[in-house]
C-alpha positions as CSV (number, residue, x, y, z in Angstrom):
1,M,122.5,101.6,88.6
2,P,120.1,99.4,89.9
3,E,116.3,100.5,90.5
4,P,115.7,100.0,94.6
5,L,112.6,98.1,95.7
6,S,110.2,99.3,97.3
7,P,109.9,97.9,101.2
8,L,106.5,98.4,100.5
9,T,106.6,95.7,98.3
10,N,104.9,93.0,99.7
11,K,102.6,95.1,101.6
12,T,100.9,97.2,98.9
13,V,98.2,94.2,97.7
14,A,95.3,95.8,95.2
15,G,92.1,96.1,96.0
16,H,89.3,96.9,98.4
17,F,89.2,96.5,102.6
18,G,87.4,97.9,105.0
19,A,83.9,99.3,105.1
20,G,81.3,97.8,102.5
21,D,81.2,99.6,100.0
22,A,82.8,102.6,100.7
23,H,85.8,103.8,98.9
24,G,86.7,106.3,101.3
25,V,91.0,106.7,101.4
26,T,93.3,105.3,98.3
27,L,96.8,104.2,100.1
28,G,99.1,103.4,96.9
29,T,103.8,104.2,96.8
30,R,105.3,106.6,94.4
31,R,108.7,106.2,93.2
32,V,111.1,108.5,94.9
33,S,113.3,110.1,92.0
34,S,116.1,111.2,93.0
35,L,116.1,113.2,96.8
36,W,118.5,115.2,97.6
37,Q,118.8,117.5,100.6
38,I,121.2,120.8,100.2
39,A,122.4,122.1,103.8
40,G,124.4,124.8,105.3
41,W,125.9,127.4,107.7
42,G,126.2,130.7,107.8
43,D,125.6,132.4,104.5
44,F,123.2,130.0,103.4
45,E,120.8,131.8,100.8
46,A,124.4,133.4,98.8
47,V,125.5,129.8,98.8
48,A,122.2,128.2,97.8
49,K,120.8,130.2,95.7
50,P,123.1,129.3,92.7
51,V,122.1,126.0,93.3
52,L,118.2,126.8,93.5
53,T,118.8,129.3,90.2
54,S,120.2,126.9,88.4
55,L,117.9,124.9,88.8
56,G,115.1,127.8,87.6
57,L,114.0,128.7,90.8
58,S,113.8,131.4,92.4
59,G,115.4,131.5,96.0
60,L,115.5,129.4,98.4
61,G,111.2,129.3,99.6
62,C,109.2,129.0,102.7
63,F,108.8,126.6,105.6
64,R,105.2,126.0,104.3
65,H,104.9,125.9,100.8
66,A,106.4,123.6,98.3
67,Q,108.0,125.2,95.1
68,Q,107.1,123.3,91.8
69,L,109.0,123.4,88.8
70,G,108.8,120.9,86.0
71,A,109.1,117.0,88.1
72,V,111.4,119.3,90.8
73,T,109.4,119.9,93.5
74,V,111.6,121.5,97.1
75,W,110.9,121.6,100.8
76,R,112.0,124.4,103.1
77,I,112.8,121.5,106.0
78,A,115.2,123.9,108.0
79,P,116.0,127.3,107.7
80,D,119.8,126.1,106.4
81,K,117.9,122.6,105.0
82,I,116.8,122.3,102.1
83,L,115.0,119.0,100.5
84,L,114.6,118.0,96.5
85,E,113.0,115.8,94.8
86,G,113.5,115.3,90.7
87,V,116.9,116.4,90.5
88,R,118.9,113.9,88.7
89,D,122.8,115.4,90.4
90,L,123.5,117.6,92.9
91,A,127.0,116.3,93.9
92,A,128.8,119.0,91.7
93,A,127.6,122.2,94.1
94,A,129.0,120.4,97.1
95,S,131.8,122.6,99.1
96,E,133.0,123.8,101.8
97,E,130.2,126.3,102.7
98,L,127.4,123.3,100.8
99,M,126.7,120.1,101.8
100,V,124.7,117.9,99.5
101,L,123.6,114.6,100.8
102,D,122.6,112.7,98.3
103,L,119.2,110.8,100.5
104,G,117.3,109.1,97.4
105,H,117.5,105.6,98.7
106,T,116.2,106.6,102.4
107,R,112.9,107.8,101.9
108,T,109.1,106.1,100.2
109,A,106.4,107.4,99.4
110,I,103.0,107.2,100.5
111,T,100.0,107.9,98.8
112,V,97.0,109.3,100.9
113,E,93.8,110.2,98.4
114,G,90.2,110.1,98.6
115,S,87.3,112.2,100.4
116,A,88.2,110.9,103.9
117,S,91.6,111.1,103.5
118,R,92.1,114.4,105.5
119,D,90.2,112.5,108.5
120,L,92.7,109.5,107.9
121,L,95.6,112.4,108.6
122,A,93.7,113.4,111.7
123,Q,93.3,109.9,112.9
124,V,96.9,109.9,112.9
125,I,98.6,113.3,113.4
126,A,97.9,116.6,116.0
127,I,97.6,119.2,113.1
128,D,94.5,120.4,111.3
129,T,94.0,119.0,108.0
130,A,90.9,120.5,106.8
131,P,91.6,122.9,103.7
132,A,91.6,126.0,105.0
133,A,94.4,125.5,107.1
134,F,96.2,122.3,105.0
135,G,95.3,122.7,101.2
136,P,97.6,121.9,97.7
137,G,101.2,123.3,97.5
138,E,101.7,122.9,101.0
139,F,104.0,120.9,102.8
140,L,104.4,119.8,107.3
141,Q,106.6,118.1,109.0
142,T,104.8,116.0,112.1
143,G,104.5,112.7,112.7
144,I,102.5,109.7,112.5
145,H,103.8,106.9,114.8
146,H,106.0,109.1,116.5
147,V,108.0,108.3,113.1
148,G,109.4,111.8,111.2
149,V,108.1,112.2,108.1
150,L,107.3,115.1,105.5
151,I,103.4,115.0,104.1
152,H,102.7,117.5,101.1
153,C,99.4,118.0,99.3
154,T,100.0,117.9,96.1
155,G,95.9,118.0,95.6
156,P,92.4,119.3,97.7
157,D,92.3,115.0,98.9
158,R,95.5,113.9,97.5
159,F,98.9,113.9,100.1
160,D,102.8,112.3,99.4
161,I,104.2,111.1,102.8
162,L,108.2,110.9,102.4
163,V,108.4,108.4,105.1
164,P,112.4,106.9,106.3
165,C,112.1,103.1,104.2
166,T,113.1,101.9,108.1
167,W,109.4,102.9,109.3
168,A,107.6,102.6,106.1
169,E,106.3,99.5,106.7
170,T,105.2,100.7,110.6
171,I,103.5,103.4,108.8
172,W,101.8,101.8,106.4
173,E,99.7,99.3,108.9
174,V,99.0,103.0,110.9
175,L,97.0,104.3,107.9
176,F,96.0,100.2,106.2
177,D,94.3,100.3,110.1
178,N,93.0,103.9,110.8
179,A,91.7,104.3,106.4
180,L,89.5,100.4,107.0
181,P,86.4,102.3,108.7
182,H,86.5,104.4,105.8
183,G,86.9,102.1,103.1
184,L,90.1,101.4,102.3
185,T,91.7,100.8,98.3
186,I,94.9,99.9,97.9
187,E,96.5,100.5,94.3
188,E,100.0,98.7,93.1
189,A,103.1,99.0,94.3
190,A,104.6,101.6,91.7
């Protein structure tokens, strides 16, 4: 199967932009490595737990902290829905009680890092981004420019933003424009 192209390939032109010599924010992209959603109804925990256990995970997780095990990241995004990244193929886990969807082609990951990354996020989302309120390993679901996104804090000042591919350019432009006053560095496209 051919590798999907990022919708941001033409937007991620490496260089420095904005506020003089300041380098407060670095924007980039990363490849979303196999994204799956499992969903169910009724006794979701009973039908999802065997799938998660087979991956070495202890349970469903919570709605605020991502589970991480090696290359696998798991976000519980609703009482009966979980996103999993880094899992090769979950299609065989589908059943009448458990829906399994391959979403790998539907999301783009934008990376935001740097000393002003939290300030940038505070400009574009209505959620407290201070380290005490949003620390490493935590995630949230919110909107940027009226587009639903998942933001995962992967380090003290580093974030991955999962964006629907159809809105990736718009979200990139919003982040780009708002990062300029902080001093913006663009990384090569992943």
